[in-house]
N, C-alpha and C positions, 0 to 999 in steps of 0.2 A: 586408523590409522587407516591412510586414503588408499586405496588401487589406484595404479599405474599404469597407465595404457603406452605400450609402447606401439613405435611404427613399424612393420616387417618390409622387409626388400620386398617381397611378392605385393604388398601395399604398395607401395613407391612405384613397381613396374608398374601396376593397373591405372594411378594418377597417370604415370606418364603418356599410359595406352589413350585416355580419355580424352587429356590435354593436346596431344599430337592430333584427335581423329574429332574434334570439337561435340564430343559426346558430351550430356548434361550430367555435370560433376553429380548432384542430388542423388542418383541413385546407390555414391558412392558409402554417402552417408548413412551410418546402421545404429547412430546412437538416437536413440528413444528415450525422448525425455519424459518422466513421470511428475505428475502434480501431486502435490501435498495437502491439495483442498479436501475436508473433511465437511462433507458434508451434515454428517449427523451434529455437530458444535453449531451449526449454522442454527438447523431447526432448534437446539435448545436454546439457544442465546438470543436468539432475535423476537423481540415482542410481536404482538400482536398489532396486524395492520403497517408492521415495520417492513417496509421493501428493501432489497440490498441485489449491491450487482459486485462481480468479482473483478479486481484489477487485472491489468492485461500482461503480457507477457511470464516474466519469469516471478511474478509479484501475485500470482491469479491464486495463493492461496489465504489472501488478505480479501475480504469482503468492506465495502463501504455501504452503509445505512443510508436511510431515506431519515435517520435522526441523526445523524451527522457522526456516525460511529465509524470504527476501523476497528476491524476484528480478524486476529489474526488465529484461521484455525488449526495451523499447525502445532502452533503453542498451545493454543487455546486460550488466548490472554484479547483484553480488547486494550489497543493504543493510546496513552494520556495525550491530548492534544492542546497547541498551547493558543490560545487566546487572546489576539494583540488589540487596541482599542474596534479594530472593526472588521478585521481577518482571522483566518484561523491558520494554522501552521501547521505542518503534518509531515513528517517523512518517513518513510519503509524502504529500508536497506540505503540507505543515503540518497533515496528519488524522491523529492521534492511531490508532494499529493494535491491536485488541484481540483480543489474542492467544489467550487462552484461550476467552473467547466464539466465535470461529473454527473453534478445535478442537473445543471441543464443538458445536459446530452441525453440524461436517463428523462427528462422532463417533469423532474421533482425540482419545487419550490424551494430555492435559496434563502433562509433565513436565518441573518446571524445571531440576532438577538432570541431568536426559539431555541436555536442549536442549543445556546450559552445555558438557558433556561433549563432545557432536558438532562443538560449534564449536571447542575445545582441540583433537580428535583429527583432523579434518579442518584445519585449521589456518583458521578464515575467520576475518575479521577482524569484532572486537569490540571493546565497552568493559566492563571489567569492575571496576566502581564498588567493588567490595569490598576491591579491591588500593588503594584510593585511600585518601590520609593527610589529615586535617584536623589544624586548628595547633591544636585540643584534643587531639585524640590526641598530637602529639608533647612537648607540656608535660606529658600527664600520663607520657608515658615518660623521660622526663630525670629526675623524681622519683625 
């Protein structure tokens, strides 16, 4: 059951005071954000010489590694990525993760085939759409 926070009349008066006197409202904001990041999970799952970086903002409990893995340190699980012909598609909490951009920002070499080979080598869960056959492809193979 979620805890509901109510706004009191005193708080409304305090906000009006800050607004009327052009005072910064950040002083009134007392809700403290706590991260669900778990360093112990990362230490156990990360392979030797594998580097990682945490995602930003409310996704900071998820790390992306130099081997192309997305690991949720809150649920202690690894995301299944979708590999298309030449791209990797991954979402965390309905937010698309731009893996090539993160690799570039961190100074890691982004190699699609190497990441795909690592998934097969270590038997990590993935969706390889190159193996999918579509209805049009089936019709062409029969002729």
